[in-house]
C-alpha positions as CSV (number, residue, x, y, z in Angstrom):
1,M,-45.8,41.2,28.9
2,K,-42.3,41.4,27.6
3,K,-43.4,42.4,24.2
4,M,-45.4,45.2,25.8
5,K,-42.4,46.2,27.8
6,L,-40.4,46.6,24.6
7,L,-43.0,48.8,23.0
8,F,-43.1,50.9,26.2
9,L,-39.3,51.3,26.1
10,K,-39.5,53.0,22.7
11,H,-40.7,56.1,24.5
12,L,-37.6,56.3,26.8
13,P,-34.6,58.4,25.9
14,C,-32.2,56.9,23.4
15,K,-29.4,55.9,25.7
16,K,-31.8,54.4,28.3
17,Y,-33.7,52.7,25.6
18,L,-30.6,50.9,24.3
19,Q,-29.6,49.8,27.8
20,H,-33.1,48.4,28.5
21,Q,-33.3,46.8,25.1
22,C,-30.0,45.0,25.7
23,R,-31.2,43.8,29.1
24,S,-34.6,42.7,27.8
25,L,-33.1,40.7,24.9
26,T,-30.8,39.0,27.3
27,E,-33.7,37.9,29.5
28,L,-35.3,36.2,26.5
29,I,-32.4,33.8,26.1
30,H,-32.9,31.0,28.6
31,H,-31.9,27.3,29.2
32,Q,-28.2,28.1,28.6
33,P,-26.6,30.5,31.1
34,F,-24.0,32.9,29.7
35,E,-20.6,33.5,31.2
36,P,-19.6,37.1,31.6
37,L,-17.2,38.4,29.0
38,E,-13.7,39.2,30.2
39,F,-11.9,41.5,27.9
40,Q,-10.0,44.8,27.8
41,Q,-11.1,47.2,25.1
42,T,-10.4,50.8,24.2
43,T,-12.8,53.6,24.9
44,A,-13.9,53.5,21.2
45,S,-14.6,49.8,21.4
46,L,-16.7,50.2,24.5
47,R,-18.7,53.0,22.9
48,S,-19.3,50.8,19.8
49,V,-20.6,47.9,21.8
50,S,-22.8,50.2,23.9
51,L,-24.3,51.6,20.7
52,N,-24.9,48.1,19.3
53,P,-26.5,45.8,21.8
54,C,-27.2,43.1,19.1
55,F,-23.5,42.7,18.5
56,Y,-23.0,42.4,22.3
57,L,-25.6,39.7,22.5
58,L,-23.9,37.7,19.8
59,G,-20.7,37.8,21.7
60,L,-22.5,36.1,24.6
61,C,-23.6,33.1,22.5
62,K,-21.6,30.0,23.5
63,N,-23.4,27.3,21.5
64,L,-25.7,26.8,18.6
65,V,-28.9,26.8,20.7
66,S,-28.3,30.2,22.2
67,L,-27.1,31.6,18.8
68,R,-30.4,30.4,17.1
69,K,-32.4,32.0,19.8
70,V,-30.7,35.3,19.5
71,H,-30.9,35.1,15.7
72,G,-34.7,34.5,16.0
73,I,-35.1,37.5,18.3
74,F,-33.3,39.6,15.7
75,V,-35.6,38.4,13.0
76,V,-38.8,38.9,15.0
77,H,-37.8,42.5,16.1
78,G,-36.3,43.5,12.8
79,F,-32.7,43.9,13.9
80,T,-31.2,42.0,11.0
81,N,-30.3,44.9,8.7
82,N,-27.0,45.6,10.5
83,L,-23.9,44.6,8.4
84,L,-21.7,44.1,11.5
85,C,-24.2,41.8,13.2
86,E,-24.9,39.8,10.0
87,T,-21.2,39.2,9.4
88,K,-20.9,38.1,13.1
89,L,-23.8,35.7,12.5
90,V,-21.9,34.2,9.5
91,S,-18.8,33.7,11.6
92,L,-20.6,32.2,14.6
93,Y,-22.7,29.7,12.5
94,N,-19.5,28.5,11.0
95,L,-17.9,28.3,14.4
96,F,-20.6,26.0,15.6
97,G,-20.3,23.7,12.5
98,K,-23.2,25.0,10.4
99,I,-21.5,26.2,7.2
100,G,-24.9,25.9,5.4
101,Y,-26.6,28.3,7.8
102,A,-23.6,30.7,7.5
103,Q,-23.9,30.7,3.7
104,L,-27.7,31.4,3.9
105,V,-27.1,34.4,6.2
106,F,-24.4,35.7,3.9
107,E,-26.7,35.5,0.9
108,Q,-29.2,37.6,2.7
109,I,-26.8,40.5,3.3
110,R,-27.8,43.2,0.8
111,N,-24.5,44.9,0.3
112,P,-21.7,42.9,1.9
113,D,-18.4,44.7,2.3
114,F,-14.9,43.3,1.8
115,Y,-14.7,42.2,5.4
116,S,-17.9,40.1,5.1
117,W,-16.6,38.5,1.9
118,K,-13.4,37.6,3.8
119,V,-15.3,36.1,6.7
120,M,-17.3,33.8,4.4
121,L,-14.2,32.9,2.5
122,R,-12.5,31.9,5.7
123,C,-15.6,29.8,6.6
124,Y,-15.1,27.7,3.5
125,F,-11.4,27.4,4.2
126,L,-12.0,26.2,7.8
127,N,-14.3,23.5,6.4
128,D,-11.9,22.4,3.6
129,S,-14.4,23.3,1.0
130,H,-11.7,24.0,-1.6
131,S,-14.0,24.0,-4.7
132,A,-16.3,26.4,-3.0
133,I,-13.4,28.7,-2.2
134,I,-12.6,28.9,-5.9
135,R,-16.2,29.7,-6.9
136,F,-16.6,32.2,-4.1
137,Y,-13.4,34.0,-5.0
138,T,-14.7,34.3,-8.6
139,R,-17.9,36.0,-7.3
140,L,-15.8,38.2,-5.1
141,R,-13.8,39.6,-8.0
142,Q,-17.0,40.2,-9.9
143,C,-18.5,42.2,-7.0
144,L,-15.5,44.0,-5.6
145,R,-12.2,45.2,-6.8
146,E,-10.6,45.1,-3.4
147,Q,-8.3,42.1,-2.6
148,D,-5.5,41.5,-0.1
149,N,-2.8,39.0,0.8
150,I,-5.1,37.0,3.2
151,V,-7.6,36.3,0.4
152,F,-4.7,35.3,-1.9
153,S,-3.2,33.0,0.7
154,I,-6.6,31.2,1.2
155,V,-7.3,30.8,-2.5
156,L,-3.8,29.5,-3.2
157,K,-4.2,26.9,-0.6
158,A,-7.4,25.8,-2.2
159,C,-5.6,25.5,-5.6
160,R,-2.9,23.5,-3.9
161,E,-5.3,21.0,-2.4
162,L,-7.2,20.6,-5.7
163,R,-4.0,20.4,-7.7
164,D,-5.6,23.0,-10.0
165,I,-2.7,24.5,-11.8
166,T,-5.0,26.5,-14.2
167,E,-6.7,28.4,-11.4
168,G,-3.4,28.7,-9.6
169,R,-1.9,30.5,-12.6
170,K,-4.9,32.9,-12.7
171,I,-4.4,33.7,-9.0
172,H,-0.7,34.3,-9.7
173,S,-1.6,36.8,-12.4
174,H,-4.0,38.6,-10.0
175,I,-1.3,38.8,-7.4
176,V,1.1,40.3,-9.9
177,K,-1.5,42.8,-11.0
178,V,-2.4,43.9,-7.4
179,G,1.3,43.9,-6.4
180,G,2.9,44.0,-2.9
181,P,2.6,40.3,-2.0
182,D,4.0,39.3,1.4
183,S,6.1,36.3,2.3
184,F,3.0,34.2,3.1
185,V,1.6,34.7,-0.4
186,L,4.9,34.0,-2.1
187,T,5.4,30.9,0.0
188,G,1.9,29.9,-1.0
189,L,2.9,30.2,-4.7
190,V,5.9,28.0,-4.0
191,D,3.8,25.4,-2.3
192,M,1.0,25.5,-5.0
193,Y,3.4,25.1,-7.9
194,A,5.2,22.3,-6.2
195,K,2.0,20.4,-5.4
196,C,0.9,20.8,-9.0
197,R,4.2,19.1,-10.2
198,E,5.5,22.4,-11.6
199,I,8.8,22.3,-9.6
200,Q,10.7,24.7,-11.8
201,C,8.0,27.3,-11.4
202,S,8.1,26.7,-7.7
203,R,11.8,27.3,-7.6
204,D,11.5,30.5,-9.7
205,M,9.0,31.8,-7.1
206,F,11.3,30.8,-4.3
207,D,14.2,32.7,-5.8
208,E,12.0,35.9,-5.9
209,I,11.4,35.9,-2.1
210,P,13.7,38.6,-0.7
211,D,13.7,37.6,3.0
212,R,13.3,33.9,3.3
213,N,12.3,32.5,6.6
214,V,12.3,28.9,7.7
215,V,8.8,28.4,6.3
216,C,9.9,29.4,2.8
217,W,12.9,27.1,2.9
218,S,10.8,24.2,4.2
219,S,8.2,24.6,1.5
220,M,10.8,24.5,-1.2
221,I,12.6,21.5,0.3
222,V,9.2,19.6,0.8
223,G,8.4,20.5,-2.9
224,Y,11.6,18.9,-4.1
225,V,11.1,15.7,-2.0
226,Q,7.5,15.3,-3.1
227,N,8.5,15.7,-6.8
228,D,11.2,13.0,-6.5
229,C,14.0,15.6,-6.6
230,C,15.5,14.5,-3.4
231,E,19.1,15.4,-4.2
232,E,18.1,18.9,-5.0
233,G,16.2,19.0,-1.6
234,L,19.4,18.0,0.3
235,L,21.5,20.6,-1.6
236,L,18.9,23.3,-0.7
237,F,19.0,22.2,2.9
238,N,22.8,22.8,2.9
239,R,22.2,26.3,1.4
240,M,19.7,27.0,4.1
241,R,22.3,26.1,6.8
242,E,24.9,28.3,5.0
243,G,22.4,31.2,5.3
244,L,22.3,30.6,9.0
245,V,18.6,29.6,9.0
246,E,17.9,26.9,11.5
247,G,15.5,24.2,10.4
248,N,12.4,23.2,12.4
249,Q,10.8,19.8,12.8
250,F,9.1,19.9,9.5
251,T,12.2,20.9,7.6
252,L,14.3,18.2,9.2
253,G,11.5,15.6,8.8
254,S,11.4,16.4,5.0
255,V,15.2,16.1,4.8
256,V,15.0,12.7,6.5
257,M,12.3,11.7,3.9
258,A,14.7,12.6,1.1
259,C,17.4,10.4,2.7
260,T,14.9,7.6,2.8
261,R,14.0,7.8,-0.8
262,L,17.7,7.9,-1.8
263,G,18.5,5.0,0.5
264,A,21.1,7.3,2.1
265,L,21.3,5.8,5.6
266,H,24.6,7.6,6.4
267,Q,23.2,11.1,5.6
268,G,20.0,10.2,7.5
269,K,21.9,9.3,10.6
270,W,23.8,12.6,10.3
271,V,20.4,14.5,10.3
272,H,19.3,12.5,13.3
273,G,22.5,13.5,15.1
274,Y,22.0,17.2,14.0
275,V,18.5,17.1,15.6
276,I,19.9,15.8,18.9
277,K,22.9,18.1,18.9
278,N,20.8,21.3,18.2
279,G,18.1,20.3,20.7
280,V,15.3,20.3,18.2
281,D,12.1,19.0,19.9
282,F,10.8,15.7,18.5
283,N,7.3,15.9,17.2
284,S,5.2,13.2,15.6
285,F,6.2,14.1,12.0
286,L,9.9,14.1,12.7
287,V,9.8,10.8,14.7
288,T,7.7,9.1,12.0
289,S,10.2,10.2,9.3
290,L,13.1,8.8,11.3
291,L,11.2,5.5,11.9
292,D,10.4,5.2,8.2
293,M,14.0,5.9,7.2
294,Y,15.6,3.3,9.5
295,A,12.9,0.7,8.6
296,K,13.3,1.1,4.8
297,C,17.1,1.2,5.1
298,G,17.0,-2.2,6.8
299,V,17.9,-1.0,10.3
300,I,14.7,-1.9,12.1
301,T,16.3,-2.1,15.5
302,D,17.3,1.6,15.3
303,A,13.7,2.3,14.2
304,R,12.4,0.7,17.3
305,S,14.9,2.6,19.4
306,V,13.6,5.9,18.1
307,Y,10.1,4.7,18.7
308,D,10.8,3.7,22.3
309,E,12.6,7.0,23.0
310,F,9.6,9.1,21.9
311,S,7.7,10.0,25.1
312,I,4.2,10.4,23.6
313,V,3.2,7.7,21.1
314,D,0.3,8.7,18.9
315,L,-1.6,6.9,16.2
316,V,0.9,8.1,13.5
317,T,4.0,6.8,15.1
318,W,2.4,3.6,16.3
319,T,1.2,2.9,12.8
320,A,4.6,3.8,11.3
321,M,6.3,1.2,13.6
322,I,3.8,-1.5,12.6
323,V,4.3,-0.7,8.9
324,G,8.0,-0.8,9.4
325,Y,7.9,-4.3,10.9
326,T,5.5,-5.5,8.2
327,Q,7.7,-4.2,5.3
328,S,10.8,-5.6,7.0
329,N,9.3,-9.2,7.0
330,L,8.9,-9.2,10.7
331,P,5.1,-9.8,10.9
332,E,5.3,-11.4,14.4
333,K,6.6,-8.2,15.9
334,A,4.1,-6.1,14.0
335,L,1.3,-8.2,15.5
336,L,2.8,-8.1,19.0
337,L,2.9,-4.3,18.7
338,F,-0.7,-4.1,17.4
339,T,-2.0,-6.3,20.2
340,D,0.0,-4.6,23.0
341,K,-2.4,-3.5,25.7
342,N,-0.4,-0.3,26.3
343,Y,-1.8,1.1,23.0
344,A,-5.4,0.0,23.5
345,S,-6.6,3.6,23.6
346,L,-5.3,4.2,20.1
347,Q,-8.0,3.6,17.4
348,P,-6.4,2.2,14.3
349,N,-6.8,3.8,10.9
350,S,-6.9,2.2,7.4
351,V,-3.1,2.1,7.1
352,T,-2.8,0.3,10.5
353,I,-5.5,-2.2,9.6
354,S,-4.1,-3.0,6.1
355,S,-0.6,-3.5,7.5
356,V,-1.8,-5.8,10.2
357,I,-3.8,-7.8,7.7
358,S,-0.6,-8.1,5.6
359,S,1.2,-9.4,8.6
360,C,-1.5,-12.0,9.3
361,A,-1.1,-13.2,5.7
362,Q,2.7,-13.5,6.1
363,V,2.5,-15.6,9.3
364,G,-0.6,-17.6,8.3
365,H,-2.8,-16.4,11.1
366,L,-6.2,-16.7,9.6
367,S,-8.3,-16.2,12.8
368,L,-6.5,-13.0,13.7
369,G,-6.8,-11.8,10.1
370,S,-10.5,-12.4,10.2
371,S,-10.9,-10.6,13.5
372,V,-9.0,-7.6,12.1
373,H,-11.3,-7.7,9.1
374,S,-14.3,-7.5,11.5
375,L,-12.6,-4.6,13.4
376,G,-12.2,-2.7,10.1
377,I,-15.9,-3.2,9.3
378,K,-16.9,-2.0,12.8
379,L,-14.7,1.1,12.5
380,A,-15.9,1.7,8.9
381,L,-12.3,1.3,7.6
382,E,-13.1,-0.3,4.2
383,D,-11.2,1.8,1.7
384,N,-9.2,0.4,-1.2
385,T,-6.1,0.0,0.9
386,V,-7.8,-2.3,3.3
387,R,-9.8,-4.2,0.7
388,N,-6.7,-4.8,-1.4
389,A,-4.9,-6.2,1.7
390,L,-7.9,-8.5,2.3
391,V,-7.8,-9.8,-1.3
392,D,-4.1,-10.6,-0.8
393,M,-4.7,-12.2,2.6
394,Y,-7.5,-14.5,1.6
395,S,-5.6,-15.5,-1.6
396,K,-2.6,-16.5,0.5
397,F,-5.0,-18.7,2.6
398,H,-6.2,-20.3,-0.6
399,M,-9.7,-18.8,0.0
400,T,-10.1,-17.6,-3.6
401,R,-13.9,-17.3,-3.4
402,E,-13.6,-14.8,-0.4
403,A,-10.8,-13.0,-2.2
404,H,-12.9,-12.6,-5.3
405,F,-15.8,-11.4,-3.2
406,M,-13.7,-8.7,-1.6
407,F,-12.4,-7.7,-5.1
408,E,-15.9,-7.3,-6.4
409,S,-16.9,-5.2,-3.4
410,I,-14.3,-2.5,-4.4
411,E,-16.3,0.1,-6.3
412,E,-13.4,2.0,-7.8
413,K,-10.8,-0.6,-8.6
414,D,-7.2,0.6,-9.2
415,L,-4.2,-1.2,-10.6
416,I,-3.3,-2.5,-7.1
417,S,-6.7,-4.1,-6.8
418,W,-6.4,-5.9,-10.2
419,N,-2.8,-7.0,-9.4
420,S,-3.9,-8.4,-6.0
421,I,-6.6,-10.6,-7.4
422,I,-4.6,-11.7,-10.5
423,S,-1.6,-12.6,-8.4
424,G,-3.9,-14.4,-5.9
425,F,-5.5,-16.6,-8.6
426,S,-2.1,-17.2,-10.2
427,Q,-0.5,-18.4,-7.0
428,N,-3.4,-20.7,-6.3
429,G,-3.0,-22.4,-9.6
430,F,-6.1,-21.0,-11.3
431,S,-4.3,-20.2,-14.5
432,Y,-7.4,-20.0,-16.8
433,E,-9.2,-17.6,-14.3
434,T,-6.0,-15.6,-14.1
435,L,-6.0,-15.0,-17.9
436,E,-9.7,-14.2,-17.8
437,L,-9.1,-11.6,-15.1
438,F,-6.2,-10.1,-17.1
439,H,-8.5,-9.8,-20.1
440,L,-11.1,-8.0,-17.9
441,M,-8.5,-5.7,-16.6
442,R,-7.5,-4.7,-20.1
443,L,-11.2,-4.1,-21.1
444,N,-11.3,-1.7,-18.1
445,S,-8.5,0.3,-19.7
446,F,-5.8,-0.6,-17.1
447,S,-2.3,-1.0,-18.4
448,P,-0.3,-3.8,-16.8
449,D,2.8,-3.1,-14.8
450,A,5.7,-5.3,-13.8
451,V,3.6,-7.1,-11.0
452,T,0.8,-7.9,-13.5
453,I,3.2,-9.3,-16.1
454,V,5.0,-11.6,-13.6
455,S,1.7,-13.1,-12.5
456,V,0.2,-13.6,-16.0
457,L,3.5,-15.0,-17.3
458,S,3.4,-17.6,-14.5
459,S,-0.1,-18.7,-15.6
460,C,1.0,-18.7,-19.3
461,A,3.9,-21.0,-18.3
462,S,1.6,-23.4,-16.4
463,L,-0.7,-23.6,-19.5
464,G,2.0,-23.6,-22.1
465,C,0.3,-20.6,-23.7
466,L,3.2,-19.5,-25.9
467,H,1.2,-16.9,-28.0
468,M,0.0,-14.8,-25.1
469,G,3.3,-15.1,-23.2
470,S,5.2,-13.9,-26.2
471,S,2.8,-10.9,-26.5
472,L,3.5,-10.0,-22.9
473,H,7.3,-10.3,-23.6
474,A,6.9,-7.8,-26.5
475,Y,4.9,-5.5,-24.2
476,S,7.6,-5.6,-21.5
477,V,10.3,-4.8,-24.1
478,K,8.2,-1.9,-25.3
479,E,7.8,-0.5,-21.8
480,G,11.4,-1.1,-20.9
481,F,10.6,-3.7,-18.2
482,E,12.6,-6.7,-19.6
483,L,16.1,-5.7,-18.7
484,S,15.5,-3.3,-15.9
485,N,13.2,-5.6,-13.8
486,V,14.8,-8.7,-12.5
487,Y,11.4,-10.3,-11.7
488,I,10.1,-10.0,-15.2
489,G,13.3,-11.3,-16.7
490,T,13.2,-14.3,-14.3
491,S,9.5,-14.9,-15.2
492,L,10.3,-14.8,-18.9
493,I,13.2,-17.4,-18.4
494,N,10.8,-19.7,-16.6
495,F,8.1,-19.2,-19.2
496,Y,10.2,-20.0,-22.2
497,A,11.9,-22.9,-20.4
498,K,8.5,-24.5,-19.6
499,C,7.3,-23.9,-23.1
500,G,10.3,-25.8,-24.5
501,D,12.3,-22.9,-25.8
502,P,15.6,-22.9,-23.9
503,I,17.3,-20.7,-26.6
504,S,15.0,-17.8,-25.9
505,A,15.3,-18.4,-22.2
506,R,19.1,-18.3,-22.4
507,K,19.1,-15.1,-24.6
508,I,17.0,-13.3,-21.9
509,F,19.3,-14.6,-19.2
510,D,22.5,-13.4,-20.9
511,E,21.0,-9.9,-21.5
512,M,19.8,-9.4,-17.9
513,E,21.7,-6.7,-16.0
514,E,20.9,-8.1,-12.6
515,K,20.6,-11.8,-11.6
516,T,19.3,-13.2,-8.4
517,S,19.5,-16.7,-7.0
518,I,15.9,-17.2,-8.4
519,T,17.1,-16.2,-11.8
520,W,20.0,-18.7,-11.7
521,S,17.6,-21.4,-10.5
522,A,15.1,-20.7,-13.4
523,I,17.8,-21.1,-16.1
524,I,19.4,-24.1,-14.5
525,G,16.1,-25.8,-14.0
526,G,15.1,-24.9,-17.6
527,Y,18.0,-26.8,-19.0
528,G,17.3,-29.6,-16.6
529,M,13.7,-29.9,-17.9
530,Q,15.0,-30.2,-21.4
531,G,17.4,-33.0,-20.3
532,D,20.5,-30.9,-20.8
533,S,22.2,-31.6,-17.5
534,C,25.6,-30.7,-18.9
535,E,24.5,-27.1,-19.4
536,S,22.8,-27.1,-16.0
537,I,26.0,-28.1,-14.3
538,A,28.0,-25.7,-16.4
539,L,25.7,-22.8,-15.4
540,F,25.9,-23.9,-11.7
541,D,29.7,-23.9,-11.8
542,K,29.6,-20.4,-13.5
543,M,27.3,-19.1,-10.8
544,L,29.8,-20.3,-8.1
545,K,32.7,-18.6,-10.0
546,E,30.8,-15.3,-10.0
547,R,30.5,-15.6,-6.2
548,S,26.7,-15.8,-6.3
549,E,25.5,-17.7,-3.2
550,P,23.3,-20.7,-4.1
551,N,20.1,-21.3,-2.1
552,D,18.3,-24.5,-1.3
553,V,16.1,-24.1,-4.4
554,I,19.1,-24.1,-6.7
555,F,20.5,-27.2,-5.1
556,T,17.1,-28.9,-5.6
557,T,17.2,-27.8,-9.2
558,I,20.7,-29.1,-9.9
559,L,20.0,-32.4,-8.1
560,T,16.9,-32.9,-10.2
561,A,18.8,-32.2,-13.3
562,C,21.4,-34.9,-12.3
563,S,18.6,-37.3,-11.5
564,H,16.9,-36.9,-14.9
565,T,20.2,-37.6,-16.7
566,G,21.6,-40.3,-14.4
567,K,24.7,-38.4,-13.3
568,I,25.2,-40.1,-10.0
569,G,28.7,-38.8,-9.3
570,E,27.8,-35.2,-9.8
571,G,24.6,-35.7,-7.8
572,W,26.6,-36.9,-4.7
573,K,29.1,-34.1,-5.3
574,Y,26.5,-31.4,-5.1
575,F,24.6,-33.0,-2.3
576,N,27.8,-33.1,-0.2
577,L,28.7,-29.5,-1.3
578,M,25.4,-28.3,0.0
579,C,25.7,-30.1,3.3
580,H,29.4,-29.5,4.1
581,N,30.5,-26.4,2.3
582,Y,27.3,-24.3,2.5
583,N,26.0,-25.8,5.7
584,F,22.5,-26.3,4.4
585,L,20.2,-28.7,6.3
586,P,18.8,-30.9,3.6
587,S,15.0,-30.7,3.2
588,M,12.7,-33.6,2.2
589,K,12.9,-32.3,-1.4
590,H,16.7,-32.8,-1.4
591,Y,16.4,-36.3,0.1
592,A,13.7,-37.2,-2.5
593,C,16.1,-36.0,-5.3
594,M,18.9,-38.2,-4.1
595,V,16.5,-41.3,-3.8
596,D,15.2,-40.6,-7.3
597,L,18.8,-40.3,-8.6
598,L,19.8,-43.6,-7.2
599,A,16.5,-45.4,-8.0
600,R,16.4,-44.2,-11.6
601,S,20.0,-45.5,-12.0
602,G,19.1,-49.0,-10.7
603,R,20.9,-48.7,-7.4
604,L,17.8,-49.6,-5.5
605,E,19.6,-51.2,-2.5
606,E,21.7,-48.1,-2.1
607,A,18.6,-46.0,-2.3
608,L,16.8,-48.1,0.3
609,E,19.8,-47.9,2.6
610,F,19.8,-44.1,2.2
611,V,16.1,-44.0,3.1
612,D,16.6,-46.2,6.2
613,K,19.4,-43.9,7.5
614,L,17.2,-40.8,7.4
615,T,16.6,-39.2,10.8
616,V,13.2,-37.9,9.6
617,K,10.0,-39.8,8.5
618,P,10.1,-40.3,4.7
619,S,7.5,-38.2,2.8
620,L,5.1,-39.5,0.1
621,S,7.1,-38.0,-2.7
622,L,10.3,-39.7,-1.5
623,M,8.7,-43.1,-1.3
624,G,7.1,-42.5,-4.7
625,A,10.5,-41.8,-6.2
626,F,11.8,-45.1,-4.9
627,L,8.7,-46.9,-6.1
628,H,9.1,-45.4,-9.5
629,G,12.7,-46.9,-9.7
630,C,11.4,-50.3,-8.6
631,V,8.9,-50.4,-11.4
632,L,11.4,-49.0,-13.9
633,H,13.8,-51.8,-13.1
634,S,11.2,-54.6,-12.5
635,R,12.1,-55.0,-8.8
636,F,8.6,-56.2,-7.8
637,D,9.7,-57.5,-4.4
638,L,10.9,-54.1,-3.3
639,A,8.0,-52.4,-5.0
640,E,5.4,-54.4,-3.2
641,V,7.0,-53.7,0.2
642,T,7.3,-50.0,-0.6
643,M,3.7,-49.9,-1.9
644,R,2.3,-51.3,1.3
645,R,4.2,-48.7,3.3
646,I,2.9,-45.9,1.1
647,L,-0.7,-47.1,1.5
648,E,-0.3,-47.2,5.2
649,M,0.9,-43.6,5.1
650,H,-1.8,-42.3,2.7
651,P,-4.7,-44.7,2.5
652,D,-6.9,-42.2,0.7
653,E,-4.6,-41.5,-2.3
654,A,-6.3,-43.2,-5.3
655,S,-3.3,-42.9,-7.7
656,Y,-1.2,-45.3,-5.6
657,Y,-3.9,-48.0,-5.7
658,V,-3.9,-47.7,-9.4
659,L,-0.1,-47.9,-9.5
660,M,-0.1,-51.0,-7.3
661,S,-2.7,-52.6,-9.5
662,N,-0.6,-51.9,-12.6
663,L,2.4,-53.3,-10.8
664,Y,0.7,-56.6,-10.2
665,T,-0.6,-56.6,-13.8
666,S,2.8,-56.1,-15.3
667,N,4.0,-59.1,-13.2
668,G,1.1,-61.3,-14.3
669,R,-0.5,-61.4,-10.9
670,W,-4.0,-60.7,-12.1
671,R,-5.8,-61.9,-8.9
672,E,-3.9,-59.4,-6.7
673,A,-4.5,-56.6,-9.3
674,N,-8.2,-57.2,-9.2
675,Q,-8.2,-57.3,-5.4
676,V,-6.6,-53.8,-5.3
677,R,-9.1,-52.5,-7.9
678,E,-12.0,-53.8,-5.7
679,L,-10.5,-52.2,-2.6
680,L,-10.3,-48.9,-4.5
681,K,-14.0,-49.1,-5.4
682,R,-15.1,-50.1,-1.8
683,R,-13.3,-47.1,-0.4
684,G,-15.0,-44.8,-3.0
685,L,-11.8,-43.4,-4.3
686,V,-11.5,-42.1,-7.9
687,K,-8.2,-41.3,-9.6
688,S,-8.2,-38.0,-11.4
689,Y,-7.8,-38.1,-15.1
690,G,-4.5,-37.2,-16.7
691,C,-4.6,-34.3,-19.2
692,S,-2.6,-32.5,-21.8
693,V,-2.7,-28.9,-22.8
694,V,-2.8,-27.8,-26.4
695,D,-2.3,-24.2,-27.4
696,M,-5.0,-23.2,-30.0
697,D,-5.7,-20.0,-31.9
698,I,-9.4,-19.2,-32.2
699,G,-10.0,-15.9,-34.0
700,D,-7.7,-13.2,-32.5
701,E,-7.4,-14.9,-29.1
702,C,-5.3,-17.7,-27.8
703,Y,-7.0,-20.3,-25.6
704,P,-5.3,-23.2,-24.0
705,L,-7.5,-26.3,-24.5
706,K,-7.3,-29.0,-21.9
707,V,-7.7,-32.5,-23.4
708,A,-8.4,-35.4,-20.9
709,S,-6.7,-38.7,-21.3
710,L,-8.8,-41.8,-20.4
711,T,-6.0,-44.2,-20.5
């Protein structure tokens, strides 16, 4: 009936026909009621709408369902050859999230005008289809000569996001050819060149802008900061203020980022005061920049104050505070903030998850770390950042199989992924596997950085693999790592010391520009391992003269050196120095060193008295050191008593049963020795074999060969 009604209406006068046509088409759209349009138009606009009921109907579409119905009616009744309506269809399909439909409609337009091209270009822009924008712009130039600043701005943003400097330069030449660019286009060029790492070209474009507004200044400052030219960014900010241009939140946030990268806490605090003094509204970007600055400059309490003062906490600021705590070695506070019920409505992103996983690894909270891993899977947050954090966490919990599984699940492995698994295996004592992973990394065309070299050198030191370690040393010299990186220098000292080359270790030590307590500990311990306690003591005294604060590890190293060379007086001197002058609470390692020092020197009664006076329960290593002295000086009476105490403490340690059997054998007490051996068998304990490591050259590679000793 309605179709017949439309045919009948064709015989009505033109004006009435259009009115009835509009009414009839409106009746065909059901299920979704339309709201009346409220707008004010000129007389010409009203006349245009009254003469084009199709365009009017498209304006009534409030969702995809109604739009498709109207589009279907147009197709059925042949109303699709109107350029204005077809362009409106393109815009509406994109508005309702159907960029593919919008593209199909555009392709069916016979002769699209410049406005239609701009509408389709804008559709691609709103959907972040940057590559499509470049291709579409190329087609536009082939079909039409007309271009304007809006088109240039959109295409420049696409080049910026793609970091496509080649296309960006082409657009620049088109802009020069057309002429008359406005400030938006010129600012777009500044931004595009800066993002493409052409900071000088960016500055040249900035200088050509006649009337610079805050957006122009901000774009140039951001460009400097993102290209690691932070000092130039701060100088430009001062010029902006001299030009009486007030910065907005994004300008000031970028300036704060520059202060962060320069470690300029004082200047950063000045900017913070400037923000408060000038009444600039705090937004998420500015607050996050301030949080990051205070956290990275070591003032985490001020970072928390900024966080607490921000009235509306969103995901970005919440995550920034968690990251700040994690990077400041305050994992407990990071986990408390993450589990705070006040932020339960915030859904974490991959940065949040990776930071929380790192905090779990730092505090040793495996159950929470596993729960966060499950949460990441549930939220589909499994990018490289999260997986790398998981590799690190499982490695720290000695779960190398799980760490390796997570590593293998990373499809596109980056250098951080390789470093995470190599470091994890190295820290867990899997030296052979570490070298194999390093070899695989090189086969995959990744160049090692400082982190890689430190981990691999540690494994080379454990295996005594001098050939490979020396090659890494040569590589670090070539790349300029040796002297500039304190961690590599320290690792090389440790490597050469453990490989029996104290001369090379000392040469590296003397050439290092920066020395930490770990560096001093490595060189002092290196001489101690070689039995040169005099040089160890001389270096320790030199360290004190240079006002370097010793830590507990250095005292352990120097006490061990005194123990191995029998310097009892010096040992007591440094032990008392540690306790009284530096107020260190001795650990079990320090006590064990003193017992070993006394026992090795034959002062067994003094060592036993020292043990009896301890306020803590003696450890296995401490009792083992005393037992070693008893065997060394044939004090079987004390050794037997000590041995029984050790077996009571650790009944499942096979090596001490063997030691006790050997003790009875050396004293000619064969019956007791056999009894201990039988007890060892009844308990099903097996002593692990001793082994030696031999460095062998096979072809072009170096492989440490482990040789078992059966004696």
